[in-house]
C-alpha angles and dihedrals in degrees: 000000000000116000124195119212105201121185112194133198102220131188110228110248095003092116093168092052094046096045093049088058094048090052093044095049092041088054090049090051089050091051090052088056099256123157096195128035118189124203128188130269114289090003093160097054102024122237132301105016093172116184094357079086089070093060114095091207091053090053093046096050090045089055091048091050091050092052092049090046090056091057093052103048121107120254096267127094110277122189117197137160122245138140127251137190114270112233095211116107091222133052129028119344101234141052123212097227143173118220128204111206127190127171092354091305129110101236098173139020127192121182121206111252104184111063115190121221103173133099108348094349124098104158096141085069090068113016141059119226111254127236120257112295128250125224117242135200125243131157092351092306131115104226133192117204123204133180117228108276092038090087094042095085085096089066104031116063097198096073118096102180123076109209095183095048087049090053093052093046089051090051090051092052086055093052095256141097124221113266095187140011121210129192121193109199150177098199116164122223125243131157110294094015095119090059091049092052093046090055093051094048092048090050089055096049093044091054102040100027090216132121116268133206128197123187116184137190117250132204140058118290112183104300093346123094119196118201106194100207090159114185148171131220129195123231091276093057095253113143107240100170133026128176128211125281119244101000138076112273145165124210129177133227128197114211092192091078103358097248128141150161121288112202101177138025120261091228101070113151115248090232089059089051091051093047092050091045092055094047092049089047095052092047095047095042094047099044097036088053092057101259131115101185138052138204130200143170116253112204098170088252131124097252097053090041094056093044093052090047089052094046093050088050091050101040107019124258092267090064097051124084119193117199123192112203106186121192128194089275098051112109123234086237091060094051090049092048091050090054095044089051093050088049091050089048093046093230132137113269130198134174123221110178114209099196094108095042089050093049087050093055094048090049091050092051097036097100093048094043093046114141094016125111117238111260140152086322093073091041091056091046086062091051094047092051090055093047089051092051094046090050090051091054088046093054097041097048099030092240118147109240113233118206121213111207120126132223096257089056093043091050096058099032096253091151137077123250110230088012126067086355090066116109150074105271129023099211100186102021090119093045116100116225096250088051087052091061093044090051090048092054089047090053089053093056086078090053140307097301100140110049117243091236091062091052094049106040123092111261115255137169088211092214095130134023116295091353120175127182089228090062088070102025140049113256106290093239091057092041094052091050092054094045093052092052092046101039107027104027092036094229117165127231095262093049092052091050088047090059088061106271121142107262092219093054093045091048090050093049093045090048092050091050093049098046092046099056091102088059095055093046088064096043124110118267112280133208113255114229102145130064094255118030130175112259132040098009095047114069115182129145118256091221114055140113105208107137102184 
């Protein structure tokens, strides 16, 4: 039989929008001769709905949407993720389920058993673990269905149950063997996630020697970026179908010979995946939030240059406004570089000098500041003037303000609260500085968009004479290495020192991370592209004094 793998970009809570997509793609699959169409986890509501699941009206409206959806589907088998009320009197009130519908009838249900509660996941807050699944028949095949985490017991040691093994055993009890394993998923992207998934999928097919289909959500949802990348493997573990990354897609698989459509190469560079993830994340966050245009400050530096290039790619040059806000310490070259960048991107460019405003602030504070040398206070005033002006433009013209700080700066607090941290979306706040440069060079493969001088000059905030980032920070290459060990790999101070890093440097970086937690809690939402980002998935107290 022909099977359609359909990855959708839902809008959380927009049941009509999501169901219309399911119906449209299911009909397209039927027209293509498919007997089974497969959609992602929680396709009706979108993932993750979070505390909307605690609203009775949300649950009721979702159930009504599912009931209406069932009546509109074509007469083929359609598998989609949704939630449903749990009939048990104890435990959580909902199951995270997958339904199989044919001829306006639910012919099969599977409930998610393994509920993740690590990093950005907190499903135990809302859902009850489901019972062991049952195989179902379709197109002459005995099929086992799983939901996302149900196959991740290969990677997460905490799980005791083995949903796939239980499905296989249940099939044997009924006198069958599984002919196909399906996983419907909402698995967000981060660097290296493709390799992790491939390892899990290979382990599954190696153990069970049966074909495997994985259908994943696509699209940006707040900080989470879902890459799609749905695929199918034959019983030998060979990839026979692969959908596109970061956009809606439908690919077909033929169970007669286990062949399928391959949309993209397996050898995509990680830098391209990160680039495409950020572009999609900007587009979806801006448009799903009700905006169509963006504004950002252009300093003439690498971070704002990359952010502008990504925004133009996501929204179109006509929808991006770049603003240079030179201060007395801004170099002529930086202003030139900002203008050259805007011209290369094709976006509108304006200049708003802040010299007079800065003088006004200093005059107002002069009596109270008398006898004290200028320090970081005056630097921060400049950043806050810029933040206020950019927010005014955002308010007046209904443009979402994009902030431009990177992960390395955010980690150590090299940013100004209510200044350059002001905005609606922190585009590259999970992108380490070295990756910023790598992404910028990738952008320039499509043409000289980011000026060479921006790529080559030493980074500087230009908030005081002859300022350089490296006057206040370790070299970014060193800083990023230590940050990855500490933040992403979870290494402690002593372990990092044991790997040969200078104890004083490590102590300084760890201290800066600790004391700037309060800043990051007030930062705009960022787009997650690493395994451990600041924000929802990192939960540390603002006030603490653990130094390890």
